[in-house]
C-alpha positions, 0 to 999 in steps of 0.5 A, spaced: 024 643 087 026 638 082 031 639 077 031 636 070 036 630 069 043 632 066 043 631 058 048 625 056 054 628 054 057 626 047 065 625 046 067 629 040 070 624 035 073 626 028 077 620 024 079 626 019 083 629 025 086 622 028 088 621 021 092 628 021 095 626 028 097 620 025 101 623 019 105 627 024 112 624 027 112 622 034 112 628 039 117 624 044 122 621 039 121 624 032 120 617 029 114 616 024 108 611 024 105 613 030 099 612 034 094 617 037 095 618 044 089 620 048 091 625 053 085 625 058 079 621 060 072 624 059 070 623 066 066 617 069 064 612 063 066 617 058 072 617 053 076 623 052 075 627 046 079 626 040 082 633 040 086 631 046 090 626 042 098 627 041 102 623 036 106 618 039 110 612 036 108 605 039 114 604 043 113 611 046 106 610 047 107 604 051 111 607 055 106 613 057 100 608 057 105 604 063 106 610 066 113 611 065 113 619 063 120 619 066 124 615 061 121 619 056 123 626 060 130 623 061 131 620 054 128 626 050 126 632 054 119 630 053 114 631 059 106 632 060 107 639 059 110 639 053 104 634 051 099 639 053 102 644 049 102 640 043 095 639 044 093 646 044 097 647 038 094 642 034 087 644 036 089 651 033 092 649 027 087 644 025 081 649 026 085 655 023 087 651 017 083 652 011 078 656 015 075 650 019 073 646 014 077 640 017 072 639 022 067 634 018 069 628 022 
């Protein structure tokens, strides 16, 4: 028995959401002027959804990208679990704000 091929998955993109994340202070150090940092990958060949972003300044973003979470944890008590909690809070805030009208991306 042959099964049909899996459909190609599309990664969720939303420029309005990313702009909203950029308006927030850095989650680690609190400075302004942030880059959205994607917390996860979407799997082989897929990019992570924009919903899994946190606001990080350029300095903290570089540390995270280079694998130095420990430095941020020592300096600011910022851990991956704090970051994932913020991802969940942002999704809730974004989709509940104005009855979900922000989802236009």
